N, C-alpha and C positions, 0 to 999 in steps of 0.2 A: 504493499499499500505506499503511496506517495504521502508528502505532506497534505495534499489536497484531498478533502472529503468530498465525494459525490453525494451531496445532500439529498437529492431525488432518489438515488439509488439505495441510500441508507433508509429513507422514508418508506420507499417501496417495500424494503426487506422487512421492516418493522410491520408494516400493514400486512404483508403475506403472513409472516410468522405469528401476528396477533389473530388472524382470522383462522390459521390452522390451530393454534393453541385452543381458542375459544370453542371450535368445532370438535376437536379430537379429545381434549381433556375435560371441557365443560358441557359439551353437547349444546352449544349455543351457535346457532348459525348467524354470522354477521355479513353485511355488505358495506362496501366501501361507499359513503356518501359524498366524499369531496376531498380534494387535496388542495392546500393553500400555501403559497410561498410569498411571504413579504407583503400580503395582500391587506393585513390588519394592523391598525395602531394599537389594538388592545386584545389580550386574550382573557376570555371569561372562563376561569376555572370552575368545574363542577362541584358536586358534593363531596367527593373523596378524590384526592389527587396523590399519586405516588410519583416522587421525583428522584432522580439520581444523577450525579454528574459523571462524565466521561473525561478521563485525562489522558495525556498522550498527544498525538496530533489533533485530536477532535477538540477538546476544551468546549464543551457545550453541556447544556442540561436537557434531560429527556423527561418529559412529564405525560403520565397516563392518568387522564381525568375523566372520572365515572360518574355517570348519573346514579343516584341512590339506587333506583331499582335495578340498574344492571350490575352494579358491585354486589348487591343482595342476591341476585340470581347465581352470579359468578361463586360467591361464598357458599351458597347452599350446595351447588355441584361440587366444588373443590373440597368441602368438608363433609360430604354426604355420608361417609363411613366413620366419622368421628362423634363422640359425644362432647358437646361444648356447653359448658354451663352458661345460662342468660347472662350472669355478671361478667363472664369472660367473652361475651360475644363481640364488643366493641373492639377490643384488642384483637381478637381472631379476624374479624374483617380487615382490619388495616394490616395484619400479616399476610393475609390473602393477597391483598393488592401489591404488598411488597414482593411476594413469592412470584405473583404474575409478571410484574415487570421486570424482575431478575432472570427468570427463565426466557422470557421473550428477546429481550434486549441482548443477552448473552448470545442466544442462537442467532439473532440477526446480525450481530457484529461478526460472528463467526462466518455467516454467509458471504459478508462483503471484504473480510480482512485478507484472504488469501495467506500468502506468507509475509505479510507487512508487520510492522511493529505492533507489539502488544497495546492493548487500550486497557486501561484501569477503570473499573467502575466503582463508585461509592456505594455504600449500603443505601437502601432506599429511605427516603424521608416521607412521611404521610402528612399531607395537609387535610384537615377535616372540615374546614369551613371554605365556603366559595369565596374566591377573591378574583381580582383582576390583575393582570400584568400589563403595564403600559409599554410601548416600544418606544424607546428614545436612546440617544447616544450610541448609535451604531448597531443595536441589538437587531438580529435578524431571527425571525420566526419561519418555520415550516411546520405545517400541521396537516394531519389525516382524520378525517371524521368517519367512524364506524358505527353502524346501527344494527341492532338486534331486536327481536320482539320484546325484550326485557327492558330495553333502554339503549342509550348511546355512550359512546367513548370518543374522548379526542386524544389523539397523540401529537404531542408538541415536541419540536426540536428548537431549542432557545440558545442563541449563542451570540457573541462568544461568552464562555463560561465565567471569565474573570469579571464580568459586570455584575454578577448576581452572587447572593448569599444563599446559604441551603433553605431558605424560606421563599426564594425567588424574589427577594426584595433586592432593589438595586444598591451596589456598593457605591459609597460616595467617593469620587476620584479626587 
């Protein structure tokens, strides 16, 4: 892999891996509702968002932002064989979102990496309240929207990563 990341190829790999994971592991059929590159000034995050940073030549953030109904359906399928107490449910839902993003992003990076330099991923951080991320100071957004019967999911690539802290707040320069 060169120092250049083909963002469209990466977003396509993430979208394909997400659709496959939701179908094969969760039994949830998804369709791609749209792809956007730098077309928005603001990203509206949904009910639950799992984010991680990629370091190496990437230096960007990845965010999987779930509607409440979709993460609930994914959680039910992902934990169908487990007995989870009601008082542990919220933490388990967040862990599910983190597991999903780890698996999908790791596989998508393997798809596009070839024999290039290693890319390190941070542990996922979960945001549980909807918020917005405004675009400024050279930030770039690329997003894909997936829909399922249970709800929708947005995949966002946000970079360059050094502009943000772990809660997707801008770092003052």
